[in-house]
N, C-alpha and C positions, 0 to 999 in steps of 0.2 A: 504494500500499499504506499501510496506516495502522501506525504503530509506537508503542507504549507503553514508555517507559523509566522504571524506578523509580532515581531519583537520591537520594544521601545528602543531608542538609542541606547540608552543605559543598559538594558538586558543584552543587547548586541555587544557592547563593549565588554561586559562581563563573560559572555560566551566566548568571544575572541581571546580574552585574556586566559581564561580557563583552558581553551582549546590549545593554545600555544604552550601552556605550563604542561600539557601532557603530550606534546609534539603531535598534535593531531589537526586536521582540517575541521574548522568550525562545524560543519554540517555534520561530518562524522562523529565529533565529539557530542553534539546536541542528540544525535540518534543513540549513541552509547548511554547518556545520561538518562534519556527517556525510557529506554528498554530496561535499565537497572532498576528505575523506579516502578516501573510497570510489573517487574518481576518479584519485586518485594511483595506485592499484593496489598490489598486494601487492610487498613486497620479497623477492624469490626469490633464494636462493643457488643456483645451477644445478649446483654441485658436490655441495652437500648442503641439499636443500629444507627439510629439518628443523631448520637451524641456528637457534640463538636470536639475539636480537637482540645478546646479549652477544659471542656468537661472531662475528657479522658485524661489530661493532665493532672486535673484536681483530684480525679479518682486515684491515679497512680501515686501521687504526692501523699494522700491519705493512707493509702495501702502501706507504703513505706514508713510512714510515720508510726502506724499501728505495730509493723514488725519490729520497728526499733524499741518501741515502747515495752513490747512483751519481752524483747531480749533484755533490756535494762532491768524490768522488774523480776525476772525469773529467778526461781530459787536455784542457786548453783549445785545444791546437793542432789535436788531432784534432776536436774539436767545431767548430772555425772551418772547417776544410777539409770537414767532412761538411755543414755549414750552406751553405757556397758550391757544393759539388756540388748539393746538394738544389735550391737556387734556380736553378742553371744547366739541371738536369734539367728542372724544371718549365717553364722558358722555352722550352726547345728541343722538348719532347714535347707540342705544342699544334696543335689542329685549325686554327688560324687563323695567318696570318703576324703577327699583332698580338702583341708580346711582353708577357709578363705583368709582368716587371720592365724596363721599357724603360731605365732608367738603372742597371742591375745593375753594370756596370764601375766606374762611378763610386762607387757604393756600397761595392764590395769593395776598393777602393784607398784 
């Protein structure tokens, strides 16, 4: 498919600058950038497919803040016990007799 894009003079300068920095013709560089962007796929919020980028950014920031809060207020002893339990469970529930963590007891003591 052939695509014709009208750029502002400023956008054209940016395209030429970036293409030169990559050692490419501006048309080919523009095509490369467009294809890369398209291959990334859409950012879809499955709870609200009509969410704006700002809403998605706010949601991500809120989720990160909550995770940090959980990490900071966590009980260290409980986290240690949970980690030990997880490592032991992963070692025990294997299809082979080979241990995933062969030196687990040394590591935990």
